[in-house]
Structures are given as structure tokens and as C-alpha cells.
C-alpha positions in Angstrom: -22.5 -1.3 -73.1 -25.8 -2.8 -73.9 -25.0 -3.0 -77.6 -21.7 -4.6 -76.9 -23.4 -7.1 -74.6 -25.9 -8.2 -77.2 -23.1 -8.6 -79.8 -21.0 -10.9 -77.6 -23.0 -13.9 -78.8 -22.0 -13.1 -82.4 -18.3 -12.7 -81.5 -18.3 -8.9 -80.9 -19.2 -5.7 -82.7 -16.9 -3.6 -84.8 -16.1 -0.1 -83.7 -17.7 1.1 -87.0 -20.9 -0.8 -86.3 -21.0 0.5 -82.8 -20.6 4.1 -84.0 -23.3 3.6 -86.5 -25.7 2.1 -83.9 -25.0 5.0 -81.6 -25.2 7.5 -84.4 -21.9 9.0 -83.7 -18.5 9.1 -85.4 -15.8 6.5 -84.6 -13.7 9.4 -83.3 -16.5 10.3 -80.9 -16.5 6.9 -79.2 -12.7 6.3 -79.3 -12.1 7.9 -75.9 -15.1 6.0 -74.4 -13.9 2.7 -75.8 -10.3 3.4 -74.5 -11.6 4.1 -71.0 -14.0 1.1 -70.9 -11.1 -1.1 -72.1 -8.8 0.4 -69.4 -11.4 -0.3 -66.7 -11.9 -3.9 -67.9 -15.5 -3.5 -69.1 -14.8 -4.4 -72.7 -12.1 -6.1 -74.7 -10.8 -5.3 -78.1 -9.7 -7.9 -80.6 -8.6 -7.8 -84.3 -11.4 -8.8 -86.6 -10.2 -11.9 -88.5 -12.4 -11.0 -91.5 -10.9 -7.5 -91.7 -7.6 -7.2 -89.9 -7.9 -3.4 -90.0 -11.0 -3.5 -87.9 -11.3 -4.1 -84.1 -14.1 -6.0 -82.5 -15.6 -4.9 -79.1 -16.8 -7.6 -76.7 -18.0 -7.2 -73.2 -16.0 -8.8 -70.4 -17.4 -10.6 -67.4 -16.7 -7.4 -65.4 -18.5 -5.3 -68.0 -21.5 -7.7 -67.9 -21.6 -7.4 -64.1 -21.4 -3.5 -64.2 -24.1 -3.5 -66.9 -26.5 -5.9 -65.1 -25.9 -5.0 -61.5 -25.0 -1.3 -61.5 -26.2 0.3 -64.8 -29.6 -1.4 -65.6 -31.2 -0.7 -62.2 -30.2 3.0 -62.5 -31.5 3.2 -66.0 -34.8 1.6 -65.1 -35.2 3.8 -62.0 -34.5 6.9 -64.2 -37.1 5.8 -66.7 -39.7 5.3 -64.0 -39.1 8.7 -62.5 -39.1 10.5 -65.9 -42.3 8.7 -67.0 -44.1 8.7 -63.7 -46.9 11.1 -64.8 -47.3 9.5 -68.3 -50.0 7.0 -69.1 -49.2 4.0 -71.3 -51.0 5.8 -74.2 -48.9 9.0 -73.5 -45.7 6.9 -73.6 -46.7 5.1 -76.7 -47.5 8.4 -78.5 -44.3 10.0 -77.3 -42.3 7.0 -78.6 -44.1 7.2 -81.9 -43.2 10.9 -82.3 -39.6 10.4 -81.2 -39.2 7.6 -83.7 -40.7 9.8 -86.5 -38.3 12.6 -85.6 -35.4 10.1 -85.8 -36.6 8.8 -89.1 -36.8 12.3 -90.5 -33.4 13.2 -89.3 -32.0 10.0 -91.0 -33.7 11.1 -94.2 -32.0 14.5 -93.9 -28.6 12.8 -93.5 -29.1 10.5 -96.5 -28.8 13.1 -99.2 -25.7 14.6 -97.6 -23.9 11.3 -98.0 -24.9 10.9 -101.6 -24.0 14.6 -102.4 -20.4 13.9 -101.2 -20.2 10.9 -103.5 -21.3 12.9 -106.6 -18.5 13.9 -109.0 
């Protein structure tokens, strides 16, 4: 929801971009998108630049759910999880997690080029 909320100013985010941002396949988020649209949290529209693509935007209801219901819970969970961590501990942990993510992305990169090879 947070990614869709930020993309509203640019006219929405494509399902493909959302999947890439979340690092999942489009098929993995299809059900989630359907449920969020059914519940009125997001809206889908045809992308005028590529009529095969759908753009996801957050509705007013979705923004309310994000701002009033979701964010406070997310912040409370972070506070609880990080309660015994100093600022330095948190910074180091974030550094290591980002390094792991970067290494995982490097592992995925050759696989994509291998499939393209003749």
C-alpha cells in the first residue's frame, strides 16, 4: 500500500513495477491486488502508454486505511522489535541487511542473462 500511495502523485504504478519493487512475481501479487481492489483500497486503470498494462492507484479509503490503521501498527511493531537495540545497533543491522539484499540481487542477475543466452 505504501508504494501505491507514493505513486499516486505520478498517476499510479504498474503491476509490473509494483512486483519489481516488492521483489515478487506479478502472479504472486495478483490475488492481493484483487482483494485490495474488491475492498476499495486501490483502483486499477488501463495505462494509456501501454494498454496491456494496468496502473494501481490508492483510493481515499486506501489512504485512510494506510494512514490511520496500518502505519501506527507498523511503527508500534518496529518499536517493540527494536526496543533493546541502540541507534548504532540498528544502523549496523540495516547495513548488513542491505548488503545481504545487494548480494542476493547479484545472484539473481546472472540467472536472468543465462536465460537470454542462445
